[in-house]
Every structure is written in C-alpha cells, then in structure tokens.
FIBAGU-87232 format. One line per 5 residues: number of its first residue (from 1); for each residue x, y, z of N, C-alpha, C. Coordinates in Angstrom, 1 decimal. Layout:
NUM> X,Y,Z,X,Y,Z,X,Y,Z | ... $
This chain:
1> -9.3,-11.7,10.8,-8.4,-12.8,10.5,-8.7,-13.4,9.2 | -9.5,-12.8,8.3,-9.8,-13.3,7.0,-9.2,-12.4,5.8 | -8.9,-13.1,4.7,-8.6,-12.3,3.5,-10.0,-11.9,2.9 | -9.9,-11.0,2.0,-11.2,-10.4,1.4,-12.0,-11.5,0.7 | -11.4,-12.4,0.0,-12.2,-13.4,-0.8,-12.8,-14.4,0.2 $
6> -12.1,-14.8,1.2,-12.7,-15.7,2.2,-13.8,-15.1,3.0 | -13.7,-13.8,3.3,-14.8,-13.0,4.0,-16.0,-12.9,3.0 | -15.8,-12.7,1.8,-16.9,-12.6,0.8,-17.7,-14.0,0.7 | -16.9,-15.0,0.7,-17.5,-16.4,0.6,-18.3,-16.7,1.9 | -17.7,-16.3,3.0,-18.4,-16.6,4.3,-19.7,-15.8,4.4 $
11> -19.6,-14.5,4.0,-20.9,-13.7,4.0,-21.9,-14.2,3.1 | -21.5,-14.7,1.9,-22.5,-15.3,1.0,-23.1,-16.5,1.6 | -22.4,-17.4,2.2,-22.9,-18.5,2.9,-23.8,-18.2,4.0 | -23.4,-17.2,4.9,-24.2,-16.8,6.0,-25.6,-16.2,5.6 | -25.5,-15.4,4.5,-26.7,-14.6,4.1,-27.6,-15.3,3.1 $
16> -27.1,-16.4,2.4,-27.9,-17.1,1.4,-27.9,-18.6,1.5 | -27.0,-19.1,2.3,-26.8,-20.6,2.3,-26.1,-21.2,1.1 | -25.6,-20.3,0.2,-24.9,-20.8,-1.0,-23.4,-21.0,-0.7 | -22.9,-22.1,-1.1,-21.4,-22.3,-0.9,-20.9,-22.9,-2.2 | -19.6,-23.0,-2.3,-18.9,-23.5,-3.5,-19.3,-22.6,-4.7 $
21> -19.3,-21.3,-4.5,-19.6,-20.3,-5.6,-18.2,-19.7,-5.9 | -17.8,-19.8,-7.1,-16.5,-19.2,-7.6,-16.8,-17.7,-7.7 | -16.1,-16.9,-6.8,-16.2,-15.4,-6.9,-15.0,-14.8,-7.5 | -15.2,-13.7,-8.1,-14.1,-12.9,-8.6,-14.3,-11.4,-8.4 | -13.2,-10.7,-8.2,-13.3,-9.3,-7.9,-13.6,-8.5,-9.1 $
26> -14.6,-7.7,-9.0,-15.0,-6.8,-10.1,-14.5,-5.4,-10.0 | -14.3,-4.9,-8.8,-13.8,-3.6,-8.6,-13.9,-3.2,-7.1 | -13.5,-1.9,-6.9,-13.5,-1.4,-5.5,-14.2,0.0,-5.5 | -14.7,0.3,-4.4,-15.4,1.6,-4.2,-14.8,2.2,-2.9 | -14.5,3.5,-3.0,-14.1,4.3,-1.9,-15.2,5.3,-1.6 $
31> -15.7,5.3,-0.4,-16.8,6.3,-0.1,-16.2,7.4,0.8 | -16.2,8.6,0.3,-15.7,9.7,1.1,-16.8,10.2,2.0 | -16.7,9.9,3.3,-17.7,10.2,4.3,-17.5,11.5,5.0 | -16.4,12.2,4.6,-15.9,13.4,5.2,-15.4,13.2,6.6 | -15.2,11.9,7.0,-14.6,11.5,8.2,-13.4,10.7,7.9 $
36> -12.5,10.5,8.8,-11.3,9.7,8.6,-11.4,8.5,9.6 | -11.5,7.3,9.1,-11.3,6.9,7.7,-12.7,6.9,7.0 | -12.6,6.8,5.7,-13.8,6.6,4.9,-14.3,5.2,4.9 | -14.9,4.8,3.8,-15.4,3.4,3.7,-14.8,2.8,2.4 | -14.3,1.6,2.5,-13.8,0.8,1.4,-14.7,-0.4,1.1 $
41> -15.1,-0.6,-0.1,-16.0,-1.7,-0.5,-15.3,-2.5,-1.6 | -15.2,-3.8,-1.5,-14.7,-4.7,-2.5,-15.9,-5.4,-3.1 | -16.1,-5.3,-4.4,-17.2,-5.8,-5.1,-16.8,-7.1,-5.8 | -17.5,-8.2,-5.4,-17.3,-9.5,-6.0,-18.5,-9.9,-6.8 | -18.3,-10.8,-7.7,-19.3,-11.4,-8.5,-19.1,-12.9,-8.6 $
46> -20.1,-13.7,-8.8,-20.0,-15.1,-8.9,-21.0,-15.7,-9.8 | -20.7,-16.9,-10.3,-21.7,-17.6,-11.1,-22.4,-18.7,-10.2 | -23.7,-18.7,-10.2,-24.5,-19.6,-9.5,-24.5,-21.0,-10.2 | -24.1,-22.0,-9.5,-24.1,-23.3,-10.1,-25.1,-24.3,-9.5 | -25.2,-24.3,-8.2,-26.1,-25.2,-7.5,-26.2,-24.7,-6.0 $
51> -27.2,-25.3,-5.4,-27.4,-24.9,-4.0,-28.8,-24.3,-3.8 | -29.3,-24.5,-2.6,-30.6,-24.0,-2.3,-30.5,-22.7,-1.4 | -31.3,-21.7,-1.7,-31.3,-20.5,-0.9,-31.9,-20.8,0.4 | -31.3,-20.2,1.5,-31.8,-20.3,2.8,-31.9,-19.0,3.4 | -33.1,-18.7,3.9,-33.4,-17.3,4.5,-32.5,-17.1,5.7 $
56> -32.2,-15.9,5.9,-31.4,-15.5,7.1,-32.0,-14.3,7.7 | -31.4,-13.8,8.8,-31.9,-12.5,9.4,-31.8,-11.3,8.5 | -31.1,-11.5,7.4,-30.9,-10.4,6.4,-32.2,-10.2,5.6 | -33.1,-11.1,5.5,-34.3,-10.9,4.8,-34.7,-12.1,3.9 | -35.8,-11.9,3.2,-36.4,-12.9,2.3,-35.6,-12.9,1.0 $
61> -35.3,-14.1,0.5,-34.5,-14.3,-0.7,-35.4,-14.8,-1.8 | -35.1,-14.4,-3.0,-35.8,-14.9,-4.2,-34.9,-14.7,-5.4 | -35.0,-15.6,-6.4,-34.3,-15.5,-7.6,-35.1,-14.7,-8.6 | -34.5,-13.7,-9.2,-35.1,-12.9,-10.2,-34.3,-12.9,-11.5 | -34.9,-12.6,-12.6,-34.1,-12.5,-13.8,-33.4,-11.1,-13.9 $
66> -32.4,-11.1,-14.7,-31.7,-9.8,-14.9,-32.6,-8.7,-15.4 | -33.5,-9.0,-16.3,-34.4,-8.0,-16.9,-35.4,-7.5,-15.9 | -35.6,-8.2,-14.7,-36.5,-7.7,-13.7,-35.8,-6.8,-12.7 | -34.5,-6.8,-12.6,-33.7,-6.1,-11.6,-34.0,-4.6,-11.6 | -34.0,-3.9,-12.7,-34.2,-2.5,-12.7,-35.6,-2.0,-12.5 $
71> -36.5,-3.0,-12.4,-37.9,-2.6,-12.1,-38.1,-2.6,-10.6 | -37.1,-3.0,-9.8,-37.2,-3.1,-8.4,-36.7,-1.8,-7.8 | -37.2,-1.5,-6.5,-36.7,-0.3,-5.9,-35.3,-0.5,-5.3 | -34.3,-0.1,-6.1,-32.9,-0.3,-5.7,-32.3,1.0,-5.0 | -31.3,0.7,-4.2,-30.6,1.9,-3.7,-29.9,2.6,-4.8 $
76> -29.7,3.9,-4.6,-29.4,4.8,-5.8,-28.2,4.5,-6.6 | -27.2,3.9,-5.9,-25.9,3.6,-6.7,-26.0,2.4,-7.6 | -27.0,1.5,-7.3,-27.0,0.2,-8.1,-27.4,0.5,-9.6 | -28.1,1.5,-9.9,-28.4,1.8,-11.3,-27.2,2.0,-12.1 | -26.1,2.6,-11.5,-24.9,2.7,-12.2,-23.9,1.6,-12.0 $
81> -24.0,1.0,-10.8,-23.0,0.0,-10.4,-23.3,-1.4,-11.0 | -24.5,-1.8,-11.1,-24.8,-3.1,-11.6,-24.4,-3.4,-13.0 | -24.6,-2.4,-13.9,-24.1,-2.7,-15.3,-22.6,-2.9,-15.3 | -21.8,-2.2,-14.5,-20.4,-2.3,-14.5,-20.0,-3.7,-13.9 | -20.7,-4.1,-12.9,-20.5,-5.5,-12.3,-20.8,-6.5,-13.4 $
86> -21.9,-6.4,-14.0,-22.3,-7.5,-15.0,-21.4,-7.5,-16.2 | -20.7,-6.4,-16.5,-19.8,-6.4,-17.7,-18.4,-6.7,-17.3 | -18.1,-7.1,-16.1,-16.8,-7.4,-15.6,-16.5,-8.9,-15.7 | -15.6,-9.3,-16.6,-15.3,-10.7,-16.7,-14.2,-11.1,-15.7 | -14.1,-12.4,-15.5,-13.1,-12.9,-14.5,-11.7,-12.4,-14.8 $
91> -11.3,-12.3,-16.0,-9.9,-11.9,-16.3,-9.9,-10.5,-16.9 | -11.0,-9.8,-16.9,-11.1,-8.4,-17.4,-10.6,-7.4,-16.4 | -10.6,-6.2,-16.9,-10.1,-5.0,-16.1,-11.2,-4.7,-15.0 | -10.7,-4.4,-13.9,-11.5,-4.1,-12.7,-11.8,-2.6,-12.7 | -13.0,-2.2,-12.1,-13.3,-0.8,-12.0,-12.9,-0.3,-10.6 $
96> -12.8,1.0,-10.5,-12.5,1.7,-9.3,-13.5,2.9,-9.2 | -14.2,3.1,-8.1,-15.2,4.1,-8.0,-14.9,4.9,-6.7 | -15.3,6.2,-6.8,-15.2,7.1,-5.7,-16.6,7.7,-5.5 | -17.2,7.5,-4.3,-18.5,8.1,-4.0,-18.3,9.3,-3.1 | -18.9,10.4,-3.5,-18.8,11.6,-2.7,-20.3,12.1,-2.6 $
101> -20.5,13.0,-1.6,-21.8,13.6,-1.4,-21.6,15.1,-1.5 | -22.5,15.8,-2.2,-22.5,17.2,-2.3,-23.1,17.8,-1.0 | -23.2,19.2,-1.0,-23.8,19.8,0.2,-25.2,19.5,0.4 | -25.9,19.1,-0.6,-27.4,18.8,-0.5,-27.6,17.3,-0.2 | -26.4,16.6,0.0,-26.5,15.1,0.3,-26.7,14.3,-0.9 $
106> -26.5,14.8,-2.1,-26.7,14.1,-3.4,-25.4,13.3,-3.6 | -25.6,12.0,-4.0,-24.5,11.1,-4.3,-23.9,11.4,-5.7 | -22.6,11.5,-5.7,-21.9,11.7,-6.9,-20.9,10.5,-7.1 | -20.9,9.8,-8.2,-20.1,8.6,-8.4,-19.2,8.9,-9.6 | -17.9,8.7,-9.3,-16.9,8.8,-10.4,-16.2,7.5,-10.5 $
111> -16.2,6.9,-11.8,-15.6,5.7,-12.1,-14.3,5.9,-12.8 | -13.3,5.1,-12.4,-12.0,5.1,-13.1,-11.8,3.6,-13.6 | -11.6,3.4,-14.8,-11.4,2.0,-15.3,-9.9,1.8,-15.7 $
C-alpha cells in the first residue's frame, strides 16, 4: 500500500531512527535470478541534516567518513555501485543496472546510463 519513496522513508526510519530526510532516486537495479520473477531494487540517496541514530534489529549503527567506506568489508557490488550513487545529483541522470551471475556464480554488473 505504499509508493516507493514512502517505503524508502519508512525503512530508513525503522532501521536508523532518522526522519525528515530528503531522499531522491539515483537508479534502479534488476537482478536476473534465473527465476521468474527476478528482483528489482530502487536505489535512493539522501542528505543527512539532523537526528540521532537509533539501533534496531538490523544491527549496530555508526557514522563513518566517505574515505573510510572502501576500507570496510563490503558486499561485492558496492565497490562499483557506491561511486555511481555518490555521483548522482538530485536532478541528474539516473543509472540503470543489470546484475547477472555466470555459471561459476560470479556477479556481472552492466550499467546503462
């Protein structure tokens, strides 16, 4: 019963305690799971203005600087995805990505801008 932006704001509030964050769509990801249907992901970004982080069942939260991000153990797609997200402005062009897996289970990412 929610539109995508409302759902993103609700998830942000539930998982971090942050509200009143202006979010904007950066792009979409389609994951080919070799099943029907696949998976669709809508990637939003927002600017933090105020509010206190609140831990949730999702895990422990902490603020880190952007230069620290890539020294963390990230899931494999974030090394390619985060730079695209960080370079997407509110009024700029959005990205579209297709994730597929080869026979060895290796992730392949194809971006269309």
